[in-house]
C-alpha positions as CSV (number, residue, x, y, z in Angstrom):
1,X,0.2,-8.1,-70.4
2,X,-2.0,-10.1,-68.0
3,X,-5.3,-11.8,-68.7
4,X,-8.1,-11.1,-66.1
5,X,-11.5,-12.8,-66.7
6,X,-10.7,-13.2,-70.4
7,X,-9.5,-9.6,-70.9
8,X,-6.0,-8.6,-71.6
9,X,-4.9,-5.8,-69.4
10,X,-1.6,-4.1,-68.6
11,X,0.5,-6.0,-66.0
12,X,0.1,-3.2,-63.4
13,X,-3.7,-3.2,-63.8
14,X,-3.8,-7.0,-63.8
15,X,-1.8,-7.1,-60.5
16,X,-4.1,-4.6,-59.0
17,X,-7.2,-6.4,-60.0
18,X,-5.8,-9.7,-58.6
19,X,-5.0,-7.9,-55.4
20,X,-8.5,-6.5,-55.1
21,X,-9.9,-10.0,-55.5
22,X,-7.9,-11.0,-52.4
23,X,-4.8,-12.3,-54.1
24,X,-2.6,-9.9,-52.3
25,X,-0.5,-7.1,-53.8
26,X,3.2,-6.3,-53.6
27,X,3.6,-3.1,-51.6
28,X,6.1,-1.7,-54.1
29,X,3.5,-2.0,-56.9
30,X,1.1,0.6,-55.3
31,X,3.2,3.7,-55.4
32,X,4.2,2.9,-59.0
33,X,0.5,2.4,-59.9
34,X,-0.6,5.6,-58.2
35,X,2.0,7.6,-60.3
36,X,1.1,5.8,-63.5
37,X,-0.2,7.9,-66.3
38,X,-3.1,5.5,-66.7
39,X,-6.3,6.8,-64.9
40,X,-7.7,3.3,-64.6
41,X,-4.5,2.0,-62.9
42,X,-4.5,5.0,-60.6
43,X,-8.2,4.5,-59.7
44,X,-7.6,0.8,-59.0
45,X,-4.5,1.6,-56.9
46,X,-6.5,4.1,-54.9
47,X,-9.4,1.7,-54.4
48,X,-7.0,-1.0,-53.3
49,X,-5.3,1.3,-50.8
50,X,-8.7,2.3,-49.4
51,X,-9.9,-1.3,-49.2
52,X,-6.7,-2.3,-47.5
53,X,-7.0,0.6,-45.0
54,X,-10.7,-0.1,-44.4
55,X,-10.0,-3.8,-44.0
56,X,-7.4,-3.1,-41.4
57,X,-9.7,-0.7,-39.6
58,X,-12.6,-3.2,-39.8
59,X,-10.3,-5.9,-38.4
60,X,-9.2,-3.6,-35.6
61,X,-12.9,-2.6,-34.9
62,X,-13.9,-6.3,-34.8
63,X,-11.0,-7.1,-32.5
64,X,-11.9,-4.1,-30.3
65,X,-15.6,-5.2,-30.3
66,X,-14.6,-8.7,-29.3
67,X,-12.3,-7.4,-26.5
68,X,-15.1,-5.2,-25.2
69,X,-17.5,-8.2,-25.3
70,X,-15.0,-10.4,-23.5
71,X,-14.4,-7.7,-20.9
72,X,-18.2,-7.3,-20.3
73,X,-18.5,-11.1,-20.0
74,X,-15.6,-11.2,-17.4
75,X,-17.1,-8.2,-15.5
76,X,-20.5,-9.9,-15.4
77,X,-18.9,-13.2,-14.2
78,X,-17.2,-11.3,-11.4
79,X,-20.4,-9.5,-10.4
80,X,-22.2,-12.9,-10.4
81,X,-19.5,-14.4,-8.3
82,X,-19.5,-11.5,-5.9
83,X,-23.3,-11.7,-5.5
84,X,-23.0,-15.4,-4.8
85,X,-20.3,-14.9,-2.2
86,X,-22.3,-12.1,-0.6
87,X,-25.3,-14.4,-0.3
88,X,-23.2,-17.2,1.1
89,X,-21.6,-14.8,3.6
90,X,-25.1,-13.6,4.7
91,X,-26.2,-17.2,5.3
92,X,-23.1,-18.0,7.3
93,X,-23.4,-14.8,9.4
94,X,-27.0,-15.6,10.3
95,X,-26.0,-19.2,11.1
96,X,-23.1,-17.9,13.3
97,X,-25.4,-15.5,15.1
98,X,-27.9,-18.2,15.9
99,X,-25.3,-20.6,17.1
100,X,-23.6,-18.0,19.2
101,X,-27.0,-17.1,20.8
102,X,-27.7,-20.8,21.4
103,X,-24.5,-21.0,23.4
104,X,-24.6,-17.6,25.0
105,X,-21.5,-16.4,23.1
106,X,-20.5,-13.2,21.4
107,X,-21.5,-13.5,17.8
108,X,-18.6,-11.3,16.7
109,X,-15.6,-12.9,18.2
110,X,-16.8,-15.8,20.5
111,X,-14.6,-14.3,23.2
112,X,-11.4,-14.5,21.2
113,X,-10.8,-10.8,20.6
114,X,-9.8,-8.5,23.5
115,X,-10.6,-5.5,21.3
116,X,-14.1,-6.7,20.4
117,X,-16.5,-3.8,20.6
118,X,-19.3,-6.1,21.7
119,X,-17.7,-8.1,24.5
120,X,-14.1,-6.9,25.1
121,X,-13.0,-10.5,24.7
122,X,-15.4,-11.8,27.4
123,X,-17.9,-13.4,25.1
124,X,-17.0,-17.1,25.3
125,X,-19.8,-19.6,25.1
126,X,-21.8,-19.5,28.4
127,X,-20.8,-15.9,29.1
128,X,-24.4,-14.9,28.5
129,X,-27.6,-16.8,29.1
130,X,-28.2,-19.0,26.0
131,X,-31.4,-18.5,24.0
132,X,-33.6,-21.4,25.3
133,X,-35.3,-22.1,21.9
134,X,-32.0,-22.0,20.0
135,X,-30.3,-24.1,22.7
136,X,-33.0,-26.7,22.4
137,X,-32.8,-26.8,18.6
138,X,-29.0,-26.6,18.2
139,X,-27.2,-27.7,21.3
140,X,-29.4,-30.1,23.2
141,X,-29.4,-32.7,20.3
142,X,-25.6,-32.7,20.3
143,X,-25.6,-33.1,24.1
144,X,-28.0,-36.0,23.8
145,X,-25.8,-37.6,21.2
146,X,-22.7,-37.3,23.4
147,X,-24.5,-38.8,26.3
148,X,-25.9,-41.7,24.2
149,X,-22.4,-42.4,22.9
150,X,-21.0,-42.3,26.4
151,X,-23.6,-44.9,27.6
152,X,-22.8,-47.1,24.6
153,X,-19.0,-47.0,25.5
154,X,-19.5,-47.5,29.2
155,X,-22.2,-50.2,29.0
156,X,-25.0,-50.2,31.5
157,X,-24.6,-47.6,34.2
158,X,-24.8,-48.1,38.0
159,X,-28.3,-49.0,39.3
160,X,-30.1,-48.0,42.4
161,X,-32.2,-50.3,44.6
162,X,-35.1,-50.1,42.1
163,X,-33.0,-51.3,39.2
164,X,-33.4,-47.9,37.5
165,X,-30.3,-46.7,35.6
166,X,-28.8,-43.5,36.6
167,X,-28.5,-41.0,33.8
168,X,-24.9,-40.9,32.6
169,X,-23.0,-37.6,32.6
170,X,-21.2,-36.5,29.5
171,X,-17.7,-35.4,30.3
172,X,-17.8,-31.6,30.8
173,X,-21.3,-31.2,29.2
174,X,-24.3,-30.1,31.2
175,X,-27.7,-30.1,29.4
């Protein structure tokens, strides 16, 4: 006999009640309790089995739900990363197109691809007339910087009779 909450009950019932309260049950006790002649013991054994099975399925459902939630979160993170990459690619493509136009180059291959559908590999910078506005905004400042740096390295340039400095030429750069 076992005491449960101040009541004395048969050992098999006491073990089942303890198990139902979360104390665990020996697996070999369940078949014995189910075949017991005591209807209370049989009922408690059936309830314990049902709770155990429901608990396992609840745990599995919770795990499945958590896995689905994590999968959705990962998928959303991938979609967000793809949108961010697509936006960045769009910005870079527009910048490339403007720079190519400012230099008169093929925006697709810059003259480096003999199979290019736009230029057949002939689209190097200067192969087309540069866009004057884009040239002034993108290229001319760089040319001025190169010339200024060249003047600073060379010191004062040659002078003519009026003591006016001749404009220095940047190596290989025409503005």
